[in-house]
C-alpha positions in Angstrom: -212.5 -205.3 -27.8 -212.8 -208.6 -29.5 -212.3 -209.7 -33.1 -212.7 -207.2 -35.9 -214.7 -208.4 -38.9 -213.2 -206.8 -41.9 -215.1 -206.4 -45.2 -214.1 -208.9 -47.9 -215.5 -207.6 -51.2 -215.1 -211.0 -52.9 -217.1 -212.7 -50.2 -219.9 -210.2 -50.5 -220.1 -210.6 -54.2 -220.1 -214.4 -53.7 -223.1 -214.0 -51.3 -224.9 -212.2 -54.1 -224.3 -215.1 -56.4 -225.4 -217.6 -53.7 -228.7 -215.6 -53.3 -229.3 -215.7 -57.0 -228.7 -219.5 -57.1 -231.0 -220.0 -54.1 -233.9 -218.1 -55.7 -233.5 -220.0 -59.0 -233.6 -223.3 -57.2 -236.9 -222.2 -55.6 -238.5 -221.4 -58.9 -237.5 -217.8 -59.7 -235.4 -217.9 -62.9 -235.3 -214.2 -63.6 -234.3 -213.1 -60.1 -232.1 -210.1 -59.9 -229.9 -209.4 -56.8 -228.5 -205.9 -56.4 -225.5 -205.2 -54.1 -224.9 -201.8 -52.4 -222.0 -201.0 -50.1 -222.2 -197.6 -48.4 -220.0 -196.0 -45.7 -221.3 -196.0 -42.2 -218.9 -193.9 -40.2 -215.2 -194.3 -39.6 -214.0 -197.8 -40.5 -217.5 -199.2 -41.1 -219.8 -199.9 -44.0 -223.4 -200.9 -44.6 -224.1 -203.9 -47.0 -227.5 -204.0 -48.6 -228.9 -206.7 -50.9 -231.9 -205.8 -52.9 -233.8 -208.7 -54.5 -236.3 -208.6 -57.3 -237.8 -212.1 -57.5 -239.6 -211.8 -60.8 -242.3 -214.2 -61.9 -242.1 -217.8 -60.5 -242.3 -221.0 -62.6 -245.6 -222.9 -61.8 -246.2 -226.6 -62.0 -248.6 -227.1 -64.9 -248.6 -230.9 -64.7 -247.7 -233.3 -61.9 -247.8 -237.1 -62.7 -247.1 -240.1 -60.4 -246.9 -243.4 -62.3 -246.4 -247.0 -61.1 -249.0 -247.0 -58.2 -251.6 -249.1 -60.0 -250.7 -252.2 -57.9 -250.7 -250.2 -54.6 -253.8 -250.8 -52.6 -253.7 -247.5 -50.7 -252.9 -245.3 -53.7 -255.0 -242.4 -52.7 -253.5 -242.2 -49.2 -250.0 -242.4 -50.7 -250.7 -239.4 -52.9 -252.6 -237.3 -50.3 -251.0 -234.0 -49.2 -247.7 -234.2 -51.2 -245.4 -231.2 -50.7 -245.3 -230.4 -54.5 -248.7 -229.8 -56.0 -250.1 -228.9 -59.4 -250.5 -225.1 -59.8 -247.9 -224.5 -57.1 -244.5 -223.0 -57.5 -241.8 -225.2 -59.0 -239.2 -225.8 -56.4 -236.2 -228.2 -56.6 -236.3 -228.7 -52.9 -240.0 -229.6 -52.9 -239.4 -232.0 -55.8 -236.8 -233.9 -53.7 -239.0 -233.7 -50.6 -241.9 -235.2 -52.6 -239.8 -238.0 -53.8 -238.6 -238.8 -50.3 -242.2 -238.6 -49.0 -243.5 -241.1 -51.6 -240.7 -243.5 -50.9 -241.3 -243.3 -47.1 -245.0 -243.7 -47.4 -244.5 -246.8 -49.6 -242.0 -248.3 -47.2 -244.4 -247.7 -44.3 -247.1 -249.7 -46.2 -245.2 -252.9 -46.8 -242.9 -252.1 -49.7 -239.3 -252.3 -48.3 -237.5 -252.0 -51.7 -239.6 -249.1 -53.0 -237.8 -246.5 -55.0 -239.0 -243.4 -56.7 -237.4 -241.8 -59.9 -238.1 -238.2 -60.8 -237.9 -236.2 -63.9 -238.9 -232.6 -64.8 -238.9 -230.2 -67.7 -239.2 -226.4 -67.5 -240.1 -223.6 -69.9 -238.7 -220.4 -68.5 -240.4 -218.3 -71.3 -243.9 -219.6 -70.4 -243.1 -219.9 -66.7 -244.3 -223.6 -66.7 -242.9 -226.9 -65.4 -243.8 -230.5 -65.9 -242.9 -233.0 -63.2 -243.2 -236.8 -63.2 -242.4 -239.3 -60.5 -242.0 -243.0 -61.5 -242.7 -245.4 -58.6 -240.9 -248.8 -58.5 -242.8 -250.3 -55.6 -242.0 -254.0 -55.9 -244.1 -256.5 -54.0 -245.8 -255.9 -50.7 -243.9 -257.8 -47.9 -244.3 -258.9 -44.4 -241.7 -259.3 -41.6 -240.2 -262.8 -41.8 -237.6 -264.0 -39.3 -236.5 -261.6 -36.5 -232.9 -262.4 -35.4 -231.4 -261.0 -32.2 -227.6 -260.7 -32.5 -225.8 -259.7 -29.3 -222.1 -258.9 -29.7 -219.5 -258.5 -27.1 -218.6 -260.5 -24.0 -221.7 -259.6 -22.0 -224.7 -261.7 -23.1 -226.9 -261.7 -20.0 -230.3 -260.8 -21.6 -232.3 -263.7 -23.1 -232.9 -263.0 -26.9 -236.4 -264.3 -26.6 -237.1 -261.7 -23.9 -235.8 -259.0 -26.2 -238.1 -260.2 -28.9 -241.1 -259.8 -26.6 -240.2 -256.1 -26.0 -239.6 -255.1 -29.6 -243.2 -254.1 -30.5 -243.1 -255.9 -33.8 -243.8 -259.5 -34.6 -243.1 -261.9 -37.4 -245.8 -261.9 -40.1 -246.9 -258.3 -39.7 -246.8 -255.9 -42.6 -243.4 -254.3 -43.1 -243.2 -250.7 -41.8 -240.0 -248.7 -41.8 -241.2 -246.3 -39.1 -242.0 -249.1 -36.8 -238.5 -250.4 -37.1 -237.1 -247.0 -36.1 -239.5 -247.1 -33.1 -238.0 -250.4 -32.1 -234.5 -248.9 -32.0 -235.7 -245.9 -29.9 -237.5 -248.3 -27.5 -234.5 -250.5 -26.9 -232.3 -247.5 -26.2 -234.9 -246.2 -23.7 -234.6 -249.4 -21.7 -230.9 -248.4 -20.9 -230.0 -252.1 -21.2 -228.0 -251.5 -24.4 -225.4 -249.0 -25.3 -225.6 -249.8 -29.1 -228.7 -250.8 -31.1 -229.0 -251.3 -34.9 -231.9 -252.6 -37.0 -231.1 -253.8 -40.5 -232.6 -255.6 -43.4 -230.7 -256.7 -46.5 -232.8 -254.7 -49.0 -230.3 -255.2 -51.7 -231.0 -258.9 -51.7 -234.8 -258.6 -51.8 -236.1 -260.1 -55.1 -239.2 -258.7 -56.7 -241.1 -261.9 -55.9 -240.2 -261.9 -52.2 -243.0 -261.4 -49.7 -241.0 -261.8 -46.5 -238.3 -259.6 -45.1 -235.9 -260.8 -42.4 -235.0 -258.3 -39.7 -231.7 -258.4 -37.8 -231.4 -256.6 -34.4 -227.8 -256.1 -33.4 -227.2 -255.2 -29.7 -224.3 -254.4 -27.4 -225.4 -254.8 -23.7 -224.8 -252.0 -21.2 -223.6 -252.4 -17.7 -226.2 -254.2 -15.6 -225.4 -252.3 -12.4 -224.4 -248.8 -11.7 -223.7 -246.8 -8.5 -223.8 -243.1 -7.8 -222.9 -241.2 -4.7 -223.1 -237.4 -4.1 -222.1 -235.2 -1.2 -222.9 -231.5 -0.6 -223.7 -228.7 1.8 -227.3 -227.6 2.2 -228.8 -224.1 2.5 -229.5 -224.8 6.3 -225.9 -225.4 7.1 -226.3 -229.2 7.0 -224.3 -231.9 5.3 -226.2 -233.8 2.7 -225.4 -237.2 1.2 -227.2 -239.1 -1.5 -226.6 -242.5 -3.0 -228.3 -244.6 -5.7 
């Protein structure tokens, strides 16, 4: 019964190549993937992949430049996914770049960007990785604008401001802005919430970042009625 999964030899060999590419991206340049297909009764086969990882490439040097002007430099560098002496992994390189960028944007650098470069020597099993930080200037939240779109505009924007959890003049923090979005959704007063800053127009000398909160109000009232039959042979009704 059901669908029969027929063996496609081309797909199986493609899987072997995908496994090879996967291991090489994770720092095993000499990986060897063997493929064995053996009969397993009438109309069936067993597929076996044997993997010899080989020796990994290790990070000999890890440099992060451009943090001289950042006050919390040590905290930004603490516990990064990629570390010196560890295995060179393309995914960890990208994860480290994202971590650096997020940590800077959570410490008042809204336009922070991180460039990465690396060099590998497969013969020596060594890699050299460098991250160049473009932090910009530390900024605080400037004007907070509440923009309600649609026909329903029953909630006072000033009242919304008081429930945001952020205030004008505080240090810019990207995680806090994401928390504002979650908090507004939890009120159930809005069916759409977006938080935006125009980071493309932030000049290097700017120290204030304007935040725009765009809202679409939800229905102010809702009714629900339910009717059912209980375990004790009684009719039950509920309304809210």
